[in-house]
Chimera marker file (.cmm) of the C-alpha trace (Angstrom):
<marker_set name="trace">
<marker id="1" x="21.319" y="11.809" z="-3.258" r="1" g="1" b="0" radius="0.5"/>
<marker id="2" x="17.704" y="11.793" z="-2.285" r="1" g="1" b="0" radius="0.5"/>
<marker id="3" x="15.144" y="10.497" z="-3.561" r="1" g="1" b="0" radius="0.5"/>
<marker id="4" x="13.818" y="13.321" z="-5.762" r="1" g="1" b="0" radius="0.5"/>
<marker id="5" x="17.220" y="13.268" z="-7.371" r="1" g="1" b="0" radius="0.5"/>
<marker id="6" x="19.121" y="10.152" z="-8.346" r="1" g="1" b="0" radius="0.5"/>
<marker id="7" x="22.204" y="9.460" z="-9.984" r="1" g="1" b="0" radius="0.5"/>
<marker id="8" x="20.483" y="9.286" z="-13.481" r="1" g="1" b="0" radius="0.5"/>
<marker id="9" x="19.852" y="13.080" z="-13.295" r="1" g="1" b="0" radius="0.5"/>
<marker id="10" x="15.775" y="11.924" z="-13.327" r="1" g="1" b="0" radius="0.5"/>
<marker id="11" x="13.094" y="12.737" z="-11.308" r="1" g="1" b="0" radius="0.5"/>
<marker id="12" x="12.144" y="10.384" z="-8.890" r="1" g="1" b="0" radius="0.5"/>
<marker id="13" x="9.287" y="9.699" z="-10.306" r="1" g="1" b="0" radius="0.5"/>
<marker id="14" x="10.572" y="9.075" z="-14.005" r="1" g="1" b="0" radius="0.5"/>
<marker id="15" x="13.305" y="7.257" z="-12.200" r="1" g="1" b="0" radius="0.5"/>
<marker id="16" x="10.611" y="4.544" z="-10.984" r="1" g="1" b="0" radius="0.5"/>
<marker id="17" x="8.565" y="4.364" z="-13.382" r="1" g="1" b="0" radius="0.5"/>
<marker id="18" x="11.911" y="3.672" z="-15.930" r="1" g="1" b="0" radius="0.5"/>
<marker id="19" x="13.091" y="1.352" z="-13.303" r="1" g="1" b="0" radius="0.5"/>
<marker id="20" x="9.595" y="-0.817" z="-12.785" r="1" g="1" b="0" radius="0.5"/>
<marker id="21" x="8.328" y="-0.544" z="-16.392" r="1" g="1" b="0" radius="0.5"/>
<marker id="22" x="5.644" y="-3.464" z="-15.801" r="1" g="1" b="0" radius="0.5"/>
<marker id="23" x="4.717" y="-2.336" z="-12.090" r="1" g="1" b="0" radius="0.5"/>
<marker id="24" x="3.937" y="1.132" z="-11.982" r="1" g="1" b="0" radius="0.5"/>
<marker id="25" x="1.431" y="2.355" z="-14.334" r="1" g="1" b="0" radius="0.5"/>
<marker id="26" x="1.381" y="6.267" z="-12.872" r="1" g="1" b="0" radius="0.5"/>
<marker id="27" x="3.409" y="8.584" z="-11.046" r="1" g="1" b="0" radius="0.5"/>
<marker id="28" x="1.911" y="11.439" z="-9.902" r="1" g="1" b="0" radius="0.5"/>
<marker id="29" x="3.468" y="14.061" z="-7.834" r="1" g="1" b="0" radius="0.5"/>
<marker id="30" x="0.760" y="16.211" z="-5.639" r="1" g="1" b="0" radius="0.5"/>
<marker id="31" x="1.811" y="18.862" z="-3.203" r="1" g="1" b="0" radius="0.5"/>
<marker id="32" x="5.306" y="17.261" z="-2.847" r="1" g="1" b="0" radius="0.5"/>
<marker id="33" x="4.594" y="13.729" z="-1.912" r="1" g="1" b="0" radius="0.5"/>
<marker id="34" x="4.898" y="10.957" z="-4.939" r="1" g="1" b="0" radius="0.5"/>
<marker id="35" x="1.577" y="8.335" z="-5.508" r="1" g="1" b="0" radius="0.5"/>
<marker id="36" x="2.239" y="5.763" z="-7.365" r="1" g="1" b="0" radius="0.5"/>
<marker id="37" x="-0.731" y="3.548" z="-8.801" r="1" g="1" b="0" radius="0.5"/>
<marker id="38" x="0.441" y="-0.734" z="-9.187" r="1" g="1" b="0" radius="0.5"/>
<marker id="39" x="-1.278" y="-3.131" z="-10.266" r="1" g="1" b="0" radius="0.5"/>
<marker id="40" x="-2.181" y="-5.987" z="-7.075" r="1" g="1" b="0" radius="0.5"/>
<marker id="41" x="-0.277" y="-8.650" z="-8.885" r="1" g="1" b="0" radius="0.5"/>
<marker id="42" x="3.469" y="-6.221" z="-8.823" r="1" g="1" b="0" radius="0.5"/>
<marker id="43" x="2.618" y="-5.167" z="-5.355" r="1" g="1" b="0" radius="0.5"/>
<marker id="44" x="5.171" y="-7.199" z="-3.467" r="1" g="1" b="0" radius="0.5"/>
<marker id="45" x="7.326" y="-6.366" z="-6.524" r="1" g="1" b="0" radius="0.5"/>
<marker id="46" x="7.052" y="-2.639" z="-6.069" r="1" g="1" b="0" radius="0.5"/>
<marker id="47" x="7.921" y="-2.109" z="-1.554" r="1" g="1" b="0" radius="0.5"/>
<marker id="48" x="10.653" y="-4.409" z="-1.521" r="1" g="1" b="0" radius="0.5"/>
<marker id="49" x="12.287" y="-2.075" z="-3.846" r="1" g="1" b="0" radius="0.5"/>
<marker id="50" x="10.971" y="0.826" z="-2.162" r="1" g="1" b="0" radius="0.5"/>
<marker id="51" x="12.039" y="-0.732" z="0.875" r="1" g="1" b="0" radius="0.5"/>
<marker id="52" x="15.631" y="-2.104" z="-0.177" r="1" g="1" b="0" radius="0.5"/>
<marker id="53" x="17.110" y="-0.294" z="-3.354" r="1" g="1" b="0" radius="0.5"/>
<marker id="54" x="19.727" y="2.526" z="-2.322" r="1" g="1" b="0" radius="0.5"/>
<marker id="55" x="17.553" y="5.252" z="-3.310" r="1" g="1" b="0" radius="0.5"/>
<marker id="56" x="14.790" y="4.648" z="-1.561" r="1" g="1" b="0" radius="0.5"/>
<marker id="57" x="14.934" y="3.479" z="1.609" r="1" g="1" b="0" radius="0.5"/>
<marker id="58" x="11.283" y="3.090" z="2.481" r="1" g="1" b="0" radius="0.5"/>
<marker id="59" x="11.838" y="1.051" z="5.237" r="1" g="1" b="0" radius="0.5"/>
<marker id="60" x="8.446" y="2.245" z="7.210" r="1" g="1" b="0" radius="0.5"/>
<marker id="61" x="5.444" y="1.099" z="6.741" r="1" g="1" b="0" radius="0.5"/>
<marker id="62" x="3.046" y="4.109" z="8.416" r="1" g="1" b="0" radius="0.5"/>
<marker id="63" x="-0.180" y="2.332" z="7.119" r="1" g="1" b="0" radius="0.5"/>
<marker id="64" x="-1.863" y="0.678" z="4.844" r="1" g="1" b="0" radius="0.5"/>
<marker id="65" x="-5.752" y="2.015" z="4.177" r="1" g="1" b="0" radius="0.5"/>
<marker id="66" x="-8.893" y="1.100" z="2.385" r="1" g="1" b="0" radius="0.5"/>
<marker id="67" x="-10.756" y="3.638" z="0.392" r="1" g="1" b="0" radius="0.5"/>
<marker id="68" x="-14.471" y="2.723" z="-1.668" r="1" g="1" b="0" radius="0.5"/>
<marker id="69" x="-15.530" y="3.791" z="-4.827" r="1" g="1" b="0" radius="0.5"/>
<marker id="70" x="-18.708" y="2.168" z="-5.205" r="1" g="1" b="0" radius="0.5"/>
<marker id="71" x="-18.751" y="3.994" z="-9.334" r="1" g="1" b="0" radius="0.5"/>
<marker id="72" x="-15.500" y="2.457" z="-10.687" r="1" g="1" b="0" radius="0.5"/>
<marker id="73" x="-15.518" y="-1.172" z="-11.679" r="1" g="1" b="0" radius="0.5"/>
<marker id="74" x="-12.690" y="-1.873" z="-9.385" r="1" g="1" b="0" radius="0.5"/>
<marker id="75" x="-14.353" y="0.024" z="-6.423" r="1" g="1" b="0" radius="0.5"/>
<marker id="76" x="-11.534" y="-0.378" z="-3.981" r="1" g="1" b="0" radius="0.5"/>
<marker id="77" x="-8.398" y="0.953" z="-3.525" r="1" g="1" b="0" radius="0.5"/>
<marker id="78" x="-5.908" y="-0.194" z="-1.205" r="1" g="1" b="0" radius="0.5"/>
<marker id="79" x="-3.307" y="2.524" z="-0.216" r="1" g="1" b="0" radius="0.5"/>
<marker id="80" x="-0.109" y="1.537" z="1.278" r="1" g="1" b="0" radius="0.5"/>
<marker id="81" x="1.731" y="4.975" z="3.171" r="1" g="1" b="0" radius="0.5"/>
<marker id="82" x="5.590" y="4.590" z="3.074" r="1" g="1" b="0" radius="0.5"/>
<marker id="83" x="8.444" y="6.252" z="5.127" r="1" g="1" b="0" radius="0.5"/>
<marker id="84" x="11.991" y="6.607" z="4.084" r="1" g="1" b="0" radius="0.5"/>
<marker id="85" x="13.979" y="8.040" z="7.357" r="1" g="1" b="0" radius="0.5"/>
<marker id="86" x="16.786" y="8.356" z="5.165" r="1" g="1" b="0" radius="0.5"/>
<marker id="87" x="15.710" y="10.835" z="3.078" r="1" g="1" b="0" radius="0.5"/>
<marker id="88" x="12.793" y="12.373" z="4.406" r="1" g="1" b="0" radius="0.5"/>
<marker id="89" x="10.058" y="11.607" z="2.735" r="1" g="1" b="0" radius="0.5"/>
<marker id="90" x="7.230" y="10.000" z="1.601" r="1" g="1" b="0" radius="0.5"/>
<marker id="91" x="5.360" y="8.064" z="-1.023" r="1" g="1" b="0" radius="0.5"/>
<marker id="92" x="2.342" y="6.008" z="-1.285" r="1" g="1" b="0" radius="0.5"/>
<marker id="93" x="1.408" y="3.098" z="-3.539" r="1" g="1" b="0" radius="0.5"/>
<marker id="94" x="-1.772" y="2.543" z="-4.334" r="1" g="1" b="0" radius="0.5"/>
<marker id="95" x="-3.671" y="-0.584" z="-6.158" r="1" g="1" b="0" radius="0.5"/>
<marker id="96" x="-7.169" y="-0.743" z="-6.812" r="1" g="1" b="0" radius="0.5"/>
<marker id="97" x="-9.041" y="-4.242" z="-6.898" r="1" g="1" b="0" radius="0.5"/>
<marker id="98" x="-12.742" y="-5.592" z="-7.510" r="1" g="1" b="0" radius="0.5"/>
<marker id="99" x="-14.379" y="-7.090" z="-4.411" r="1" g="1" b="0" radius="0.5"/>
<marker id="100" x="-13.052" y="-10.802" z="-5.679" r="1" g="1" b="0" radius="0.5"/>
<marker id="101" x="-9.155" y="-9.690" z="-6.532" r="1" g="1" b="0" radius="0.5"/>
<marker id="102" x="-7.140" y="-10.800" z="-3.518" r="1" g="1" b="0" radius="0.5"/>
<marker id="103" x="-3.743" y="-8.709" z="-3.180" r="1" g="1" b="0" radius="0.5"/>
<marker id="104" x="-0.733" y="-10.792" z="-1.675" r="1" g="1" b="0" radius="0.5"/>
<marker id="105" x="0.015" y="-9.836" z="1.812" r="1" g="1" b="0" radius="0.5"/>
<marker id="106" x="3.205" y="-7.772" z="2.386" r="1" g="1" b="0" radius="0.5"/>
<marker id="107" x="3.829" y="-8.877" z="6.258" r="1" g="1" b="0" radius="0.5"/>
<marker id="108" x="7.070" y="-10.612" z="4.659" r="1" g="1" b="0" radius="0.5"/>
<marker id="109" x="8.576" y="-7.372" z="3.914" r="1" g="1" b="0" radius="0.5"/>
<marker id="110" x="7.167" y="-5.129" z="6.319" r="1" g="1" b="0" radius="0.5"/>
<marker id="111" x="5.864" y="-7.085" z="9.830" r="1" g="1" b="0" radius="0.5"/>
<marker id="112" x="3.219" y="-4.170" z="11.134" r="1" g="1" b="0" radius="0.5"/>
<marker id="113" x="1.415" y="-4.824" z="7.978" r="1" g="1" b="0" radius="0.5"/>
<marker id="114" x="-0.847" y="-7.860" z="9.825" r="1" g="1" b="0" radius="0.5"/>
<marker id="115" x="-2.955" y="-5.608" z="11.604" r="1" g="1" b="0" radius="0.5"/>
<marker id="116" x="-3.483" y="-3.277" z="8.857" r="1" g="1" b="0" radius="0.5"/>
<marker id="117" x="-4.545" y="-5.928" z="6.323" r="1" g="1" b="0" radius="0.5"/>
<marker id="118" x="-6.751" y="-7.343" z="9.244" r="1" g="1" b="0" radius="0.5"/>
<marker id="119" x="-8.689" y="-3.773" z="8.931" r="1" g="1" b="0" radius="0.5"/>
<marker id="120" x="-8.689" y="-3.052" z="5.341" r="1" g="1" b="0" radius="0.5"/>
<marker id="121" x="-10.280" y="-6.626" z="5.273" r="1" g="1" b="0" radius="0.5"/>
<marker id="122" x="-12.810" y="-6.490" z="8.595" r="1" g="1" b="0" radius="0.5"/>
<marker id="123" x="-14.302" y="-2.911" z="7.319" r="1" g="1" b="0" radius="0.5"/>
<marker id="124" x="-13.781" y="-3.514" z="3.080" r="1" g="1" b="0" radius="0.5"/>
<marker id="125" x="-13.589" y="-7.101" z="2.993" r="1" g="1" b="0" radius="0.5"/>
<marker id="126" x="-10.639" y="-6.988" z="0.523" r="1" g="1" b="0" radius="0.5"/>
<marker id="127" x="-8.643" y="-9.899" z="0.928" r="1" g="1" b="0" radius="0.5"/>
<marker id="128" x="-5.234" y="-10.559" z="1.670" r="1" g="1" b="0" radius="0.5"/>
<marker id="129" x="-3.959" y="-13.795" z="0.330" r="1" g="1" b="0" radius="0.5"/>
<marker id="130" x="-0.677" y="-15.408" z="2.356" r="1" g="1" b="0" radius="0.5"/>
<marker id="131" x="-1.504" y="-13.463" z="5.434" r="1" g="1" b="0" radius="0.5"/>
<marker id="132" x="-1.157" y="-15.107" z="8.511" r="1" g="1" b="0" radius="0.5"/>
<marker id="133" x="-4.390" y="-13.676" z="10.126" r="1" g="1" b="0" radius="0.5"/>
<marker id="134" x="-7.648" y="-12.338" z="8.588" r="1" g="1" b="0" radius="0.5"/>
<marker id="135" x="-9.708" y="-12.611" z="10.989" r="1" g="1" b="0" radius="0.5"/>
<marker id="136" x="-12.652" y="-10.463" z="11.955" r="1" g="1" b="0" radius="0.5"/>
<marker id="137" x="-11.932" y="-7.866" z="15.106" r="1" g="1" b="0" radius="0.5"/>
<marker id="138" x="-14.033" y="-5.225" z="14.180" r="1" g="1" b="0" radius="0.5"/>
<marker id="139" x="-17.221" y="-6.833" z="13.300" r="1" g="1" b="0" radius="0.5"/>
<marker id="140" x="-16.701" y="-9.055" z="16.935" r="1" g="1" b="0" radius="0.5"/>
<marker id="141" x="-16.744" y="-6.393" z="18.966" r="1" g="1" b="0" radius="0.5"/>
<marker id="142" x="-19.006" y="-4.423" z="17.283" r="1" g="1" b="0" radius="0.5"/>
<marker id="143" x="-21.289" y="-7.231" z="18.714" r="1" g="1" b="0" radius="0.5"/>
<marker id="144" x="-19.652" y="-7.246" z="21.767" r="1" g="1" b="0" radius="0.5"/>
<marker id="145" x="-20.995" y="-3.367" z="22.004" r="1" g="1" b="0" radius="0.5"/>
<marker id="146" x="-23.597" y="-3.416" z="20.293" r="1" g="1" b="0" radius="0.5"/>
<marker id="147" x="-25.638" y="-6.249" z="23.114" r="1" g="1" b="0" radius="0.5"/>
<marker id="148" x="-24.300" y="-4.050" z="25.368" r="1" g="1" b="0" radius="0.5"/>
<marker id="149" x="-26.738" y="-1.687" z="24.857" r="1" g="1" b="0" radius="0.5"/>
<marker id="150" x="-29.692" y="-3.640" z="24.843" r="1" g="1" b="0" radius="0.5"/>
<link id1="1" id2="2" r="1" g="1" b="0" radius="0.2"/>
<link id1="2" id2="3" r="1" g="1" b="0" radius="0.2"/>
<link id1="3" id2="4" r="1" g="1" b="0" radius="0.2"/>
<link id1="4" id2="5" r="1" g="1" b="0" radius="0.2"/>
<link id1="5" id2="6" r="1" g="1" b="0" radius="0.2"/>
<link id1="6" id2="7" r="1" g="1" b="0" radius="0.2"/>
<link id1="7" id2="8" r="1" g="1" b="0" radius="0.2"/>
<link id1="8" id2="9" r="1" g="1" b="0" radius="0.2"/>
<link id1="9" id2="10" r="1" g="1" b="0" radius="0.2"/>
<link id1="10" id2="11" r="1" g="1" b="0" radius="0.2"/>
<link id1="11" id2="12" r="1" g="1" b="0" radius="0.2"/>
<link id1="12" id2="13" r="1" g="1" b="0" radius="0.2"/>
<link id1="13" id2="14" r="1" g="1" b="0" radius="0.2"/>
<link id1="14" id2="15" r="1" g="1" b="0" radius="0.2"/>
<link id1="15" id2="16" r="1" g="1" b="0" radius="0.2"/>
<link id1="16" id2="17" r="1" g="1" b="0" radius="0.2"/>
<link id1="17" id2="18" r="1" g="1" b="0" radius="0.2"/>
<link id1="18" id2="19" r="1" g="1" b="0" radius="0.2"/>
<link id1="19" id2="20" r="1" g="1" b="0" radius="0.2"/>
<link id1="20" id2="21" r="1" g="1" b="0" radius="0.2"/>
<link id1="21" id2="22" r="1" g="1" b="0" radius="0.2"/>
<link id1="22" id2="23" r="1" g="1" b="0" radius="0.2"/>
<link id1="23" id2="24" r="1" g="1" b="0" radius="0.2"/>
<link id1="24" id2="25" r="1" g="1" b="0" radius="0.2"/>
<link id1="25" id2="26" r="1" g="1" b="0" radius="0.2"/>
<link id1="26" id2="27" r="1" g="1" b="0" radius="0.2"/>
<link id1="27" id2="28" r="1" g="1" b="0" radius="0.2"/>
<link id1="28" id2="29" r="1" g="1" b="0" radius="0.2"/>
<link id1="29" id2="30" r="1" g="1" b="0" radius="0.2"/>
<link id1="30" id2="31" r="1" g="1" b="0" radius="0.2"/>
<link id1="31" id2="32" r="1" g="1" b="0" radius="0.2"/>
<link id1="32" id2="33" r="1" g="1" b="0" radius="0.2"/>
<link id1="33" id2="34" r="1" g="1" b="0" radius="0.2"/>
<link id1="34" id2="35" r="1" g="1" b="0" radius="0.2"/>
<link id1="35" id2="36" r="1" g="1" b="0" radius="0.2"/>
<link id1="36" id2="37" r="1" g="1" b="0" radius="0.2"/>
<link id1="37" id2="38" r="1" g="1" b="0" radius="0.2"/>
<link id1="38" id2="39" r="1" g="1" b="0" radius="0.2"/>
<link id1="39" id2="40" r="1" g="1" b="0" radius="0.2"/>
<link id1="40" id2="41" r="1" g="1" b="0" radius="0.2"/>
<link id1="41" id2="42" r="1" g="1" b="0" radius="0.2"/>
<link id1="42" id2="43" r="1" g="1" b="0" radius="0.2"/>
<link id1="43" id2="44" r="1" g="1" b="0" radius="0.2"/>
<link id1="44" id2="45" r="1" g="1" b="0" radius="0.2"/>
<link id1="45" id2="46" r="1" g="1" b="0" radius="0.2"/>
<link id1="46" id2="47" r="1" g="1" b="0" radius="0.2"/>
<link id1="47" id2="48" r="1" g="1" b="0" radius="0.2"/>
<link id1="48" id2="49" r="1" g="1" b="0" radius="0.2"/>
<link id1="49" id2="50" r="1" g="1" b="0" radius="0.2"/>
<link id1="50" id2="51" r="1" g="1" b="0" radius="0.2"/>
<link id1="51" id2="52" r="1" g="1" b="0" radius="0.2"/>
<link id1="52" id2="53" r="1" g="1" b="0" radius="0.2"/>
<link id1="53" id2="54" r="1" g="1" b="0" radius="0.2"/>
<link id1="54" id2="55" r="1" g="1" b="0" radius="0.2"/>
<link id1="55" id2="56" r="1" g="1" b="0" radius="0.2"/>
<link id1="56" id2="57" r="1" g="1" b="0" radius="0.2"/>
<link id1="57" id2="58" r="1" g="1" b="0" radius="0.2"/>
<link id1="58" id2="59" r="1" g="1" b="0" radius="0.2"/>
<link id1="59" id2="60" r="1" g="1" b="0" radius="0.2"/>
<link id1="60" id2="61" r="1" g="1" b="0" radius="0.2"/>
<link id1="61" id2="62" r="1" g="1" b="0" radius="0.2"/>
<link id1="62" id2="63" r="1" g="1" b="0" radius="0.2"/>
<link id1="63" id2="64" r="1" g="1" b="0" radius="0.2"/>
<link id1="64" id2="65" r="1" g="1" b="0" radius="0.2"/>
<link id1="65" id2="66" r="1" g="1" b="0" radius="0.2"/>
<link id1="66" id2="67" r="1" g="1" b="0" radius="0.2"/>
<link id1="67" id2="68" r="1" g="1" b="0" radius="0.2"/>
<link id1="68" id2="69" r="1" g="1" b="0" radius="0.2"/>
<link id1="69" id2="70" r="1" g="1" b="0" radius="0.2"/>
<link id1="70" id2="71" r="1" g="1" b="0" radius="0.2"/>
<link id1="71" id2="72" r="1" g="1" b="0" radius="0.2"/>
<link id1="72" id2="73" r="1" g="1" b="0" radius="0.2"/>
<link id1="73" id2="74" r="1" g="1" b="0" radius="0.2"/>
<link id1="74" id2="75" r="1" g="1" b="0" radius="0.2"/>
<link id1="75" id2="76" r="1" g="1" b="0" radius="0.2"/>
<link id1="76" id2="77" r="1" g="1" b="0" radius="0.2"/>
<link id1="77" id2="78" r="1" g="1" b="0" radius="0.2"/>
<link id1="78" id2="79" r="1" g="1" b="0" radius="0.2"/>
<link id1="79" id2="80" r="1" g="1" b="0" radius="0.2"/>
<link id1="80" id2="81" r="1" g="1" b="0" radius="0.2"/>
<link id1="81" id2="82" r="1" g="1" b="0" radius="0.2"/>
<link id1="82" id2="83" r="1" g="1" b="0" radius="0.2"/>
<link id1="83" id2="84" r="1" g="1" b="0" radius="0.2"/>
<link id1="84" id2="85" r="1" g="1" b="0" radius="0.2"/>
<link id1="85" id2="86" r="1" g="1" b="0" radius="0.2"/>
<link id1="86" id2="87" r="1" g="1" b="0" radius="0.2"/>
<link id1="87" id2="88" r="1" g="1" b="0" radius="0.2"/>
<link id1="88" id2="89" r="1" g="1" b="0" radius="0.2"/>
<link id1="89" id2="90" r="1" g="1" b="0" radius="0.2"/>
<link id1="90" id2="91" r="1" g="1" b="0" radius="0.2"/>
<link id1="91" id2="92" r="1" g="1" b="0" radius="0.2"/>
<link id1="92" id2="93" r="1" g="1" b="0" radius="0.2"/>
<link id1="93" id2="94" r="1" g="1" b="0" radius="0.2"/>
<link id1="94" id2="95" r="1" g="1" b="0" radius="0.2"/>
<link id1="95" id2="96" r="1" g="1" b="0" radius="0.2"/>
<link id1="96" id2="97" r="1" g="1" b="0" radius="0.2"/>
<link id1="97" id2="98" r="1" g="1" b="0" radius="0.2"/>
<link id1="98" id2="99" r="1" g="1" b="0" radius="0.2"/>
<link id1="99" id2="100" r="1" g="1" b="0" radius="0.2"/>
<link id1="100" id2="101" r="1" g="1" b="0" radius="0.2"/>
<link id1="101" id2="102" r="1" g="1" b="0" radius="0.2"/>
<link id1="102" id2="103" r="1" g="1" b="0" radius="0.2"/>
<link id1="103" id2="104" r="1" g="1" b="0" radius="0.2"/>
<link id1="104" id2="105" r="1" g="1" b="0" radius="0.2"/>
<link id1="105" id2="106" r="1" g="1" b="0" radius="0.2"/>
<link id1="106" id2="107" r="1" g="1" b="0" radius="0.2"/>
<link id1="107" id2="108" r="1" g="1" b="0" radius="0.2"/>
<link id1="108" id2="109" r="1" g="1" b="0" radius="0.2"/>
<link id1="109" id2="110" r="1" g="1" b="0" radius="0.2"/>
<link id1="110" id2="111" r="1" g="1" b="0" radius="0.2"/>
<link id1="111" id2="112" r="1" g="1" b="0" radius="0.2"/>
<link id1="112" id2="113" r="1" g="1" b="0" radius="0.2"/>
<link id1="113" id2="114" r="1" g="1" b="0" radius="0.2"/>
<link id1="114" id2="115" r="1" g="1" b="0" radius="0.2"/>
<link id1="115" id2="116" r="1" g="1" b="0" radius="0.2"/>
<link id1="116" id2="117" r="1" g="1" b="0" radius="0.2"/>
<link id1="117" id2="118" r="1" g="1" b="0" radius="0.2"/>
<link id1="118" id2="119" r="1" g="1" b="0" radius="0.2"/>
<link id1="119" id2="120" r="1" g="1" b="0" radius="0.2"/>
<link id1="120" id2="121" r="1" g="1" b="0" radius="0.2"/>
<link id1="121" id2="122" r="1" g="1" b="0" radius="0.2"/>
<link id1="122" id2="123" r="1" g="1" b="0" radius="0.2"/>
<link id1="123" id2="124" r="1" g="1" b="0" radius="0.2"/>
<link id1="124" id2="125" r="1" g="1" b="0" radius="0.2"/>
<link id1="125" id2="126" r="1" g="1" b="0" radius="0.2"/>
<link id1="126" id2="127" r="1" g="1" b="0" radius="0.2"/>
<link id1="127" id2="128" r="1" g="1" b="0" radius="0.2"/>
<link id1="128" id2="129" r="1" g="1" b="0" radius="0.2"/>
<link id1="129" id2="130" r="1" g="1" b="0" radius="0.2"/>
<link id1="130" id2="131" r="1" g="1" b="0" radius="0.2"/>
<link id1="131" id2="132" r="1" g="1" b="0" radius="0.2"/>
<link id1="132" id2="133" r="1" g="1" b="0" radius="0.2"/>
<link id1="133" id2="134" r="1" g="1" b="0" radius="0.2"/>
<link id1="134" id2="135" r="1" g="1" b="0" radius="0.2"/>
<link id1="135" id2="136" r="1" g="1" b="0" radius="0.2"/>
<link id1="136" id2="137" r="1" g="1" b="0" radius="0.2"/>
<link id1="137" id2="138" r="1" g="1" b="0" radius="0.2"/>
<link id1="138" id2="139" r="1" g="1" b="0" radius="0.2"/>
<link id1="139" id2="140" r="1" g="1" b="0" radius="0.2"/>
<link id1="140" id2="141" r="1" g="1" b="0" radius="0.2"/>
<link id1="141" id2="142" r="1" g="1" b="0" radius="0.2"/>
<link id1="142" id2="143" r="1" g="1" b="0" radius="0.2"/>
<link id1="143" id2="144" r="1" g="1" b="0" radius="0.2"/>
<link id1="144" id2="145" r="1" g="1" b="0" radius="0.2"/>
<link id1="145" id2="146" r="1" g="1" b="0" radius="0.2"/>
<link id1="146" id2="147" r="1" g="1" b="0" radius="0.2"/>
<link id1="147" id2="148" r="1" g="1" b="0" radius="0.2"/>
<link id1="148" id2="149" r="1" g="1" b="0" radius="0.2"/>
<link id1="149" id2="150" r="1" g="1" b="0" radius="0.2"/>
</marker_set>
């Protein structure tokens, strides 16, 4: 059994949508990689499911990145890229938020998320609630580097 086919015979994307009906808006496969769109309020539930469920096993958080779409009402997308070593597959989970909507920190699910959340917060201003350490890193370095040049 792989993440592509489940015991019920459904495609993996259909399986996820049916298993998490209130937590997954869309599931789209592009170039063999699945992308889920989920609401900010469900990110922890979805990531826990993807990490712990027998048919998923996405135990590795590759990274978290931010994307800015200024023309959209919810202008920021926070993208979680996950890897299942057991099934040799990747999945991308997207959350769209505006400037004022916080996203729950996922450091309790993936320990490595802290650095990536800090980076997205510092570069895009997306706030992660309950994050253990949202301190500016890049802006402090930029100030230090720019003062050296003058």
